C-alpha positions in Angstrom: 97.9 116.2 181.6 98.8 119.5 183.0 101.5 121.8 182.4 103.9 120.7 184.7 103.7 117.1 183.4 104.1 118.3 180.0 107.2 120.5 180.9 108.9 117.5 181.7 108.7 115.9 178.5 111.2 115.9 175.9 110.0 117.5 172.5 110.0 113.9 170.6 107.5 112.9 173.5 105.3 116.1 173.1 105.0 115.2 169.4 103.9 111.9 170.0 101.2 113.4 172.7 100.0 116.0 170.2 99.7 113.3 167.4 97.6 111.1 169.9 95.2 113.9 170.7 94.8 115.0 167.4 93.7 111.4 166.3 91.4 111.6 169.2 90.3 114.9 168.2 89.6 113.4 164.6 87.4 110.4 166.2 85.3 112.6 168.4 84.8 114.9 165.3 83.4 112.1 163.4 81.2 110.6 166.3 79.9 114.5 166.4 79.1 114.6 162.7 77.4 111.1 162.9 75.5 112.1 166.1 77.0 109.2 168.2 78.9 111.7 170.4 76.9 112.5 173.6 79.3 114.1 175.6 80.2 117.4 173.3 82.1 119.1 176.1 85.0 116.8 175.3 85.7 118.5 172.0 86.5 121.5 174.0 88.4 120.1 176.7 90.6 118.1 173.8 91.1 121.4 172.0 92.6 123.1 175.2 94.8 120.0 175.8 96.3 120.3 172.1 96.8 124.2 172.9 98.6 123.2 175.8 100.9 120.7 174.4 101.3 123.0 171.4 102.6 125.9 173.7 104.7 123.8 175.8 106.4 122.4 172.7 106.8 125.9 171.0 108.3 127.1 174.3 110.9 124.0 174.3 111.6 124.5 170.8 112.3 128.5 171.2 114.7 128.0 174.3 116.4 125.1 172.4 116.2 122.6 175.0 
């Protein structure tokens, strides 16, 4: 998701999105540790997505929307 799409979501939806991304990150980390992950670039992209969601969530909560 890009920033514009994330900005339209409510804080509860952002938290759900964050939880889903963290579950996916855990899964990819386990695959990486066991040697099953061939596309390691997905880990970095996922970390960026998590940071993006956390940034938008923090902005929404600090404004009080």
